[in-house]
C-alpha positions in Angstrom: 13.7 26.3 -19.9 15.8 23.6 -17.8 15.1 20.5 -19.8 17.8 17.3 -20.0 20.2 17.3 -22.5 18.4 14.6 -24.6 19.9 13.0 -28.5 16.8 15.2 -30.2 18.6 18.6 -29.0 21.0 19.7 -32.8 24.6 21.1 -32.3 24.8 23.6 -34.5 28.4 23.2 -34.6 31.5 21.8 -31.7 30.1 24.8 -29.1 26.7 25.3 -29.2 23.7 23.2 -29.4 19.8 24.1 -29.8 17.4 23.0 -27.2 14.5 20.8 -28.7 11.9 22.2 -26.4 12.2 26.1 -26.9 14.8 26.4 -29.6 16.7 28.4 -27.4 21.0 28.2 -28.5 22.8 27.6 -25.6 27.1 26.6 -25.3 28.0 23.7 -24.8 29.6 23.4 -21.4 33.9 22.5 -21.1 33.0 19.7 -19.8 30.4 18.5 -21.5 33.3 18.2 -24.2 34.7 15.4 -22.8 33.1 11.7 -22.9 33.8 9.5 -20.1 32.8 6.6 -22.0 35.3 6.3 -24.7 37.4 8.8 -22.5 38.0 10.8 -25.8 37.8 15.0 -25.9 36.0 16.7 -28.4 32.6 14.7 -29.4 30.0 15.8 -27.3 27.5 14.4 -29.3 28.7 11.0 -29.0 28.5 11.2 -25.1 25.7 8.5 -23.6 23.4 11.2 -23.0 22.8 11.9 -26.2 22.7 8.5 -27.1 20.0 7.9 -25.3 16.9 8.7 -24.8 16.4 7.2 -20.8 19.2 8.3 -19.0 19.3 8.2 -15.7 21.6 10.8 -13.4 23.4 10.3 -9.5 22.2 13.9 -8.5 24.3 17.1 -7.4 23.7 18.6 -3.7 21.8 21.2 -5.4 18.9 18.7 -5.8 18.0 17.9 -2.3 16.5 20.1 0.5 17.5 17.8 3.2 20.5 14.7 4.0 18.3 11.8 1.4 15.9 10.0 3.8 16.8 6.6 4.9 13.8 3.8 3.8 11.9 4.4 6.7 8.8 1.8 6.9 5.5 1.5 9.3 3.1 -1.4 9.4 -0.7 -0.3 10.3 -2.7 -3.4 11.5 -6.5 -4.0 12.0 -6.3 -6.5 15.1 -10.7 -6.3 16.0 -12.0 -9.2 15.5 -13.4 -9.0 11.8 -9.3 -9.1 11.3 -8.3 -11.6 13.0 -10.9 -14.1 12.3 -9.8 -13.3 8.4 -6.7 -14.6 9.3 -4.5 -11.9 7.5 -2.4 -11.0 10.3 -0.6 -14.3 10.4 0.1 -14.5 7.0 1.2 -10.7 6.4 3.7 -11.4 10.0 5.3 -14.7 8.3 5.7 -13.1 4.7 7.6 -9.8 6.5 9.8 -12.8 8.5 10.8 -14.2 5.3 11.4 -11.5 3.5 13.1 -9.3 6.1 16.5 -8.6 4.9 15.5 -8.6 1.4 13.3 -4.8 2.1 14.8 -2.7 0.0 17.5 0.0 2.6 20.5 0.5 4.3 22.5 0.4 6.9 20.2 3.2 8.1 16.7 1.3 7.6 13.3 1.6 10.0 10.6 0.0 10.8 7.4 0.4 13.5 5.0 -1.4 14.0 0.5 0.0 15.3 -2.1 -2.1 15.5 -5.6 -0.9 16.2 -9.2 -1.9 16.9 -11.3 0.4 19.6 -7.8 2.0 20.9 -4.5 2.3 19.2 -0.8 -0.1 20.3 2.2 1.3 20.1 4.7 -0.8 20.6 8.4 -0.1 22.3 11.5 -1.9 19.9 13.9 0.2 21.4 17.7 -1.7 21.3 18.4 -3.3 24.5 15.2 -4.2 26.0 14.7 -8.3 26.9 11.1 -8.1 24.3 8.5 -6.0 22.9 6.7 -3.8 25.3 3.1 -2.9 23.7 1.0 0.8 25.0 -1.7 1.0 24.5 -3.9 4.8 24.2 -7.6 4.7 24.7 -8.0 8.3 24.4 -8.9 8.3 20.4 -9.6 11.6 20.2 -7.0 12.6 21.7 -4.2 10.4 20.0 -0.8 11.3 20.7 2.5 9.1 20.9 3.5 7.0 24.1 7.0 7.4 23.0 8.3 9.4 19.9 11.8 7.7 19.8 11.5 4.7 20.2 8.5 3.3 18.1 9.9 3.1 14.7 13.6 2.0 15.1 17.4 0.9 13.3 16.1 -2.7 11.3 19.8 -4.2 11.6 19.6 -3.0 15.6 16.8 -4.2 16.8 16.2 -7.0 14.8 15.5 -9.9 17.0 12.6 -7.4 19.1 11.1 -6.6 15.6 11.9 -10.7 14.8 9.9 -11.9 18.7 6.8 -9.4 17.8 6.1 -10.3 14.2 5.9 -13.9 15.5 3.9 -13.0 18.4 1.5 -10.7 16.8 -0.8 -13.0 15.5 -1.7 -14.4 18.4 -2.0 -11.7 20.6 -5.0 -10.9 19.9 -6.6 -14.5 19.0 -9.4 -14.0 21.8 -10.5 -10.9 21.1 -14.0 -9.6 21.5 -13.7 -6.0 19.8 -15.1 -5.7 17.0 -15.0 -1.8 16.3 -12.4 -0.3 14.3 -10.3 3.4 15.2 -8.7 3.5 11.9 -8.4 7.0 11.6 -6.8 8.2 15.1 -4.0 5.0 14.0 -3.6 7.4 11.2 -3.6 10.1 12.5 -0.6 8.3 14.4 1.2 7.4 12.1 1.4 10.6 10.3 2.7 12.2 13.4 4.9 9.4 13.6 5.9 9.5 10.1 6.8 13.2 10.0 10.1 14.1 11.0 11.6 11.8 8.0 8.8 10.6 5.6 8.7 7.1 4.7 6.0 4.6 3.3 2.9 3.2 6.1 1.1 -0.3 4.9 -2.4 -0.1 5.9 -4.0 -2.9 6.6 -7.7 -3.0 7.0 -10.6 -5.2 7.3 -14.0 -3.1 7.5 -16.0 0.7 7.6 -14.1 2.5 10.6 -16.5 2.7 13.3 -14.9 5.3 15.7 -12.9 8.4 16.2 -12.4 10.4 13.5 -13.0 9.3 9.8 -15.5 7.0 11.4 -17.8 6.1 8.4 -21.6 4.9 8.0 -22.8 2.1 5.3 -23.5 4.2 1.7 -24.7 1.1 -0.2 -28.0 0.3 -0.5 -27.7 -3.4 -1.8 -30.6 -3.2 -4.9 -29.0 -0.3 -6.7 -26.4 -2.9 -7.8 -27.7 -3.2 -11.0 -29.3 -0.1 -11.5 -29.1 1.2 -15.2 -28.9 4.7 -15.1 -27.1 6.7 -11.9 -24.6 4.4 -9.3 -24.6 7.1 -6.4 -21.2 7.3 -3.6 -18.4 7.1 -6.1 -16.2 10.0 -4.1 -15.7 10.1 -0.7 -18.0 10.3 2.2 -16.1 13.2 3.5 -12.4 15.1 2.8 -10.5 13.3 6.2 -8.3 10.6 4.2 -7.8 13.4 1.8 -7.1 15.4 4.4 -4.7 12.9 6.5 -2.7 12.2 2.2 -1.9 15.6 1.8 -0.6 16.5 5.2 1.7 13.3 4.4 2.6 13.5 0.8 4.5 17.5 2.8 5.8 15.6 4.7 6.9 12.9 1.7 5.2 9.8 3.3 3.0 7.7 0.7 0.2 5.6 2.0 -1.0 2.3 0.4 -3.6 0.3 1.4 -4.5 -3.1 1.5 -8.0 -3.8 1.9 -9.7 -7.5 3.1 -12.9 -7.4 2.7 -16.2 -8.9 2.3 -18.5 -6.8 3.5 -19.3 -3.2 2.2 -16.1 -0.8 3.3 -16.3 2.4 1.4 -13.4 2.0 0.1 -14.0 5.5 -2.3 -13.6 7.1 1.0 -10.7 4.8 2.1 -9.0 5.2 -1.7 -8.1 8.6 -0.6 -5.7 8.0 1.9 -3.4 6.2 -1.2 -4.9 8.3 -3.8 -3.3 11.5 -2.7 -0.5 10.3 -1.1 1.2 8.8 -4.6 0.3 5.0 -2.9 -1.0 2.1 -4.1 -4.1 0.4 -3.3 -5.0 -4.0 -3.1 -8.3 -5.1 -3.3 -8.9 -8.4 -1.6 -12.4 -8.6 -1.5 -13.7 -12.2 -0.7 -10.3 -12.6 1.9 -10.1 -15.5 4.2 -7.8 -17.3 5.5 -9.9 -20.7 5.1 -13.0 -20.0 2.8 -10.8 -18.2 0.7 -7.2 -20.1 0.5 -7.0 -19.1 -3.0 -7.1 -15.5 -2.0 -4.7 -16.1 1.1 -2.7 -17.9 -1.4 -2.8 -14.3 -3.6 -1.7 -12.4 -0.5 1.2 -14.0 0.2 2.1 -13.5 -3.2 1.0 -10.3 -3.7 3.2 -9.4 -0.4 6.2 -11.1 -1.4 6.4 -8.4 -4.4 5.2 -5.3 -2.4 8.6 -6.4 0.1 11.1 -6.5 -2.3 10.1 -4.6 -4.6 12.5 -1.1 -5.7 11.3 1.7 -4.2 12.2 5.5 -3.8 11.5 8.2 -1.9 10.8 11.6 -1.7 10.6 12.4 -5.4 8.8 14.3 -8.1 8.3 14.5 -11.3 8.1 16.7 -14.6 7.2 16.6 -17.8 7.9 19.3 -20.2 6.5 19.5 -23.8 7.5 21.0 -27.1 6.6 25.3 -26.8 3.1 25.6 -28.7 2.5 22.5 -25.9 0.7 22.5 -22.9 -0.6 19.8 -20.3 -3.4 20.4 -18.8 -4.6 16.3 -16.7 -3.0 14.1 -14.7 -4.3 10.8 -13.7 -2.6 8.5 -11.5 -1.9 8.7 -7.3 0.1 11.5 -6.5 -0.4 15.4 -5.2 0.5 17.9 -8.3 2.5 20.7 -5.7 2.7 23.0 -9.2 1.2 22.9 -12.6 3.1 20.5 -13.9 5.6 18.8 -11.0 3.5 15.9 -9.3 4.7 15.1 -6.0 5.6 11.7 -5.0 6.5 10.6 -1.7 7.1 6.9 -3.0 7.5 5.1 -6.3 7.7 2.4 -7.4 8.0 0.4 -10.9 4.4 -0.8 -10.6 2.7 3.1 -10.7 1.0 4.1 -14.4 0.4 7.5 -15.6 -1.4 9.7 -18.3 -1.7 13.2 -19.4 -3.7 15.0 -21.3 -2.4 17.7 -23.5 -3.1 20.6 -26.2 -2.5 22.8 -28.5 -2.0 26.1 -27.9 0.2 27.5 -30.7 0.2 26.6 -34.3 3.1 23.7 -34.9 3.4 24.7 -38.3 6.3 25.8 -38.7 7.9 22.3 -36.4 8.4 19.0 -37.8 9.6 17.0 -34.1 7.4 17.5 -31.1 9.6 16.6 -27.9 7.8 15.2 -24.4 10.2 15.1 -21.8 9.9 13.8 -18.3 11.9 13.8 -15.2 11.6 11.9 -12.2 14.1 13.0 -9.2 13.8 10.4 -5.7 16.1 8.8 -3.3 16.9 5.3 -3.3 16.5 2.9 -1.3 20.3 3.4 -0.4 20.1 6.9 -0.1 21.7 8.0 -2.9 19.6 11.4 -5.1 18.8 10.0 -8.6 17.2 12.3 -11.8 15.7 9.8 -14.1 14.7 10.8 -18.2 12.3 9.6 -20.2 12.5 11.7 -23.7 10.3 11.4 -26.8 9.8 12.6 -30.2 7.7 12.4 -32.5 6.8 14.0 -36.0 4.6 16.6 -36.4 1.9 15.8 -40.1 -0.4 17.7 -42.0 -3.1 15.4 -43.3 -5.4 13.4 -41.8 -4.7 10.6 -42.5 -1.4 10.6 -41.5 -2.3 12.0 -37.7 -4.9 8.9 -37.4 -1.5 6.2 -39.6 0.3 7.4 -35.9 -2.4 6.5 -33.5 -2.2 4.2 -31.1 -5.6 2.8 -29.6 -4.1 1.1 -26.8 -3.1 4.4 -25.6 -6.1 6.5 -27.0 -8.2 3.6 -24.6 -6.4 3.6 -21.6 -6.3 7.7 -21.9 -10.2 7.6 -22.3 -11.2 5.7 -19.1 -9.3 7.7 -17.1 -11.2 10.6 -18.4 -14.4 8.4 -18.1 -13.6 7.6 -14.4 -13.0 11.2 -13.6 -16.9 11.9 -15.7 -18.7 9.4 -13.7 -17.5 11.2 -9.9 -17.6 14.8 -11.4 -21.2 14.6 -13.2 -22.1 10.9 -13.7 -21.9 7.4 -14.7 -24.3 7.4 -17.5 -22.9 10.5 -18.8 -19.4 9.1 -18.8 -20.8 6.0 -20.6 -22.2 8.1 -23.5 -18.6 10.3 -23.3 -16.9 6.9 -24.5 -19.3 6.1 -27.4 -19.3 10.4 -28.9 -15.7 9.0 -28.6 -15.7 6.2 -31.5 -18.5 8.1 -33.4 -16.3 11.9 -33.5 -13.8 10.1 -34.5 -14.8 7.6 -37.0 -16.9 10.7 -38.8 -14.3 12.8 -38.4 -12.2 10.2 -40.6 -15.0 9.6 -42.9 -15.4 13.2 -44.1 -11.5 13.1 -45.5 -12.6 10.1 -47.9 -15.5 11.8 -50.0 -16.2 9.4 -52.3 -17.3 6.7 -50.0 -21.6 6.1 -50.4 -23.3 7.2 -47.7 -23.9 4.0 -45.5 -21.0 2.6 -45.5 -18.0 3.6 -42.3 -14.7 3.2 -42.3 -12.0 3.1 -39.9 -8.5 3.4 -40.3 -6.0 0.1 -39.8 -4.3 1.8 -36.6 -7.9 2.2 -35.0 -10.0 -0.7 -36.4 -9.9 -1.9 -33.1 -11.4 1.3 -31.1 -15.0 0.6 -31.2 -14.4 -2.7 -29.3 -12.4 -2.3 -26.9 -14.8 1.2 -26.2 -17.7 -1.8 -25.7 -14.8 -3.2 -23.8 -15.3 -0.4 -20.7 -18.4 -0.3 -21.2 -19.3 -3.8 -20.0 -16.4 -3.4 -17.6 -16.6 -3.2 -14.4 -15.8 0.2 -13.6 -18.5 1.2 -15.6 -20.8 -1.2 -16.4 -24.9 -0.5 -15.9 -28.0 -3.5 -15.3 -25.1 -6.2 -13.6 -25.5 -6.5 -10.4 -21.6 -5.1 -9.3 -21.3 -4.6 -6.0 -20.1 -0.9 -5.0 -16.3 -1.2 -3.4 -16.0 -3.6 -6.3 -16.4 -0.8 -8.6 -14.9 1.7 -7.0 -11.5 -0.4 -7.4 -12.0 -1.1 -10.7 -11.9 2.7 -11.2 -9.1 3.0 -9.2 -7.5 0.2 -11.3 -7.9 2.7 -14.3 -6.2 5.7 -12.6 -3.5 3.6 -10.9 -2.0 1.1 -13.6 0.5 0.5 -16.6 -1.6 0.5 -19.8 -0.4 -3.6 -20.5 -1.8 -4.2 -17.3 -4.6 -1.7 -18.0 -5.1 -3.6 -21.5 -5.9 -6.9 -20.2 -8.7 -5.7 -17.8 -10.5 -3.7 -20.4 -10.3 -6.5 -23.2 -8.5 -9.6 -21.9 -6.9 -12.5 -23.7 -8.6 -15.6 -24.4 -6.2 -18.8 -25.7 -6.4 -22.1 -27.0 -4.8 -23.9 -24.7 -5.3 -27.9 -25.4 -3.7 -28.0 -28.6 -0.5 -26.0 -27.3 2.6 -27.3 -29.9 5.9 -25.6 -30.1 5.8 -24.2 -33.6 5.7 -21.3 -33.0 7.5 -21.6 -29.5 9.6 -18.5 -28.2 12.9 -19.8 -25.8 12.8 -17.8 -22.5 15.6 -19.0 -20.0 15.9 -22.8 -20.0 11.9 -23.5 -20.4 9.4 -23.4 -24.6 6.8 -21.5 -24.0 3.8 -22.0 -26.8 2.7 -19.1 -28.2 -0.7 -19.6 -28.7 -3.4 -17.5 -31.3 -5.7 -14.8 -29.8 -9.3 -15.4 -30.2 -12.6 -13.6 -30.9 -14.0 -12.9 -26.8 -17.5 -14.5 -28.1 -18.7 -18.3 -26.8 -19.2 -19.4 -30.4 -15.5 -20.1 -30.1 -15.8 -22.5 -27.1 -16.5 -25.9 -28.2 -16.7 -28.9 -26.5 -13.8 -30.8 -27.8 -11.8 -28.2 -26.6 -9.7 -25.6 -23.8 -9.6 -21.9 -23.5 -7.3 -20.4 -21.3 -8.3 -16.9 -20.5 -5.4 -14.0 -19.2 -8.2 -11.0 -17.6 -4.6 -9.6 -16.0 -5.7 -10.2 -12.4 -7.8 -13.0 -12.9 -7.0 -16.4 -15.0 -9.9 -18.1 -16.4 -9.7 -21.8 -17.7 -12.8 -23.8 -19.3 -12.6 -27.0 -20.1 -15.7 -28.3 -22.5 -17.1 -31.7 -21.2 -15.5 -33.8 -24.4 -11.8 -32.9 -23.9 -10.7 -35.7 -22.0 -7.4 -35.5 -23.0 -6.4 -32.6 -22.3 -8.6 -33.5 -18.8 -6.0 -36.0 -18.4 -3.2 -34.8 -19.6 -2.7 -31.5 -18.1 -6.0 -31.3 -14.7 -5.0 -35.7 -14.0 -8.6 -36.5 -13.9 -9.9 -39.6 -15.9 -13.2 -37.5 -17.2 -15.3 -34.0 -17.1 -17.6 -35.5 -13.9 -14.5 -36.1 -11.8 -13.0 -32.6 -11.7 -13.4 -31.0 -8.4 -15.9 -27.8 -8.1 -13.8 -25.5 -6.5 -9.7 -26.7 -8.7 -7.8 -23.3 -8.3 -4.6 -24.6 -9.5 -2.5 -26.9 -12.1 -0.5 -30.1 -11.2 2.5 -30.7 -11.9 1.8 -34.1 -14.4 4.9 -35.8 -16.5 2.8 -35.3 -20.1 3.7 -32.9 -22.5 0.9 -30.6 -22.7 0.9 -30.4 -18.6 4.4 -29.2 -19.6 3.7 -27.0 -22.4 0.7 -25.5 -20.5 2.2 -24.8 -17.1 5.4 -23.0 -18.7 2.6 -20.8 -20.8 0.9 -19.9 -18.0 4.5 -19.1 -15.7 5.1 -17.2 -18.6 1.8 -14.8 -17.8 2.4 -14.5 -15.1 5.5 -13.5 -14.7 4.9 -10.6 -16.4 3.0 -8.7 -14.0 3.3 -7.4 -10.1 0.3 -8.9 -8.7 -0.1 -12.9 -8.1 -3.5 -14.0 -10.4 -6.1 -15.9 -9.2 -6.5 -19.2 -11.3 -10.6 -20.5 -11.7 -11.3 -23.2 -13.5 -14.7 -23.0 -15.6 -16.5 -26.3 -15.5 -20.2 -25.8 -16.1 -21.3 -26.0 -12.5 -18.5 -23.9 -11.5 -19.4 -19.9 -9.5 -17.1 -18.7 -11.2 -18.9 -19.7 -14.2 -21.4 -16.6 -14.5 -18.0 -13.8 -14.1 -16.3 -15.4 -17.5 -19.2 -15.3 -19.1 -19.1 -11.5 -18.8 -15.9 -10.9 -20.0 -17.0 -12.5 -23.6 -17.7 -8.9 -24.6 -18.2 -9.3 -27.9 -22.1 -10.9 -27.0 -24.9 -9.5 -25.7 -26.0 -9.4 -22.6 -29.4 -8.6 -20.8 -27.9 -5.1 -20.6 -26.1 -4.8 -23.2 -25.1 -4.8 -27.3 -23.2 -7.3 -28.7 -19.9 -6.4 -30.9 -22.3 -6.6 -33.9 -25.5 -4.5 -32.7 -22.2 -1.5 -31.6 -21.1 -1.6 -34.8 -24.7 -1.3 -36.2 -25.4 1.8 -33.5 -22.0 3.8 -34.5 -22.8 3.4 -38.6 -26.5 4.8 -37.4 -25.3 7.8 -35.4 -22.6 8.5 -37.7 -24.9 7.8 -41.0 -27.6 10.1 -38.8 -24.9 13.2 -38.0 
């Protein structure tokens, strides 16, 4: 069955071992009798891969169809008037200049640039030129590469030319009057350029593509943003971007999309370029370097992480499971090459995946179920590696034991993924109904096993007592909410995140963490490196908790809110650095470094939260007149809104449905 040996196999004797997935008995190979760590012979069960459930192997040449590829990075930049005016170009160029030496790779690393407006521009960076040469292709219906050999260059050989180009680019288009965007043709050119090697294409786009292949029209009706019924256009308008992504995936190329746009840009269509090529999607909905400095600061910090984080190329991932179980659906950004093989042109540490399984045969005779995922990839240094994770779970035969082992956060994140698919294939109301039914069905099944209860009581086992709360939170999340004004691109982006975020970050999007932050002490603090980090208790997400004499901090994953009470004078002075509530500026976005114990504790706590995530969160300090106030209150999901139940009302609704059923 090609399962990798792992801690859950059984050694029948010195010479034979039994596979924990297919149960076949195999001979122990002679070389496996030697343990390289202890340098001893005759104890195969003590080798590292039999002691650890996560291991990484260096792959042999059998695992290569071609020599491992170099790290290749291509940047595709929107230089239309809209793009230049937003000011993103100078941030991208500056960030790349600062991190050029830190890009993952080796002496073979290659780099290239394409810019586009109504035409597509290429840059010859061949070693030996005195300055970069710009070439313009205006025939966007028949795009071609003007000099195929000198557009992707060795970073070390052409480093000075690359730096010259990055210094020049922000000023080259300053006075442009070009308003059009030929994104499709630029992507076609990028595909042609990357096909021989594979690698990563990073696309920066600031508007709806308006010319050439892949041009799109606005599909959003602003009057429908608060609709309580059907939300249209959650799926792509055309298959151009999906087809392009599949072509890229076939050539080991992933496309990452940075959408920096305050106008509708049809993310539902554009996102396909990343979804099917194992890329990532980043969205900055109100980006402007002057009007929105916090978003500009976020982009700069996000890019630093993006340019320097680990990356794997030309990867495939396979998930195997015990005989009798089968996998039928995967969630994430990838292309499914065969029933159990995911094609991942790029892989990065910030990507999350979810998998649905079904029980095909009775497991009554077995006591354990095992799952193994194996990722074969090329490291940025050109080494072929296999990373293997193996998980083993007990098989139980009583329903109460099944419930006792339930992981409510994993359940919620899987249901969120399924609900995104249902919203696109069927409708949003249908997906919302399915989420509510998931709670009703699981609690009714549990209650039917406890026969001595009165009819009007609904019991929930400890493991899933938060299930109804999390489902209510999901129904109020941007991806699935109705009756609250939600821009179509914002909704689609929330859905994209649900499909590609690791569980720990996704949970904060669904159910944020709320802390009281004006009384931080060192009593329950933890020590991280050299600093002491307070650990305040979690609060319920309800406005009832917000008192005038306190300050509360909300962590929503990619956004932080700091709500300040009107009478919280010590906190305002010691942490915000203002004499009173009235003097706090309306658009305050960061905490000053003050030399007070409370300031140091608050900053240590917030920095600690920031360090645990891949993207840089924006901080909003909330007063009564803050623009972000409404958004903050929408996250208090236990409260009633015009369009949605309070937590108490939702529990009553669930109870009625179960008792009726």
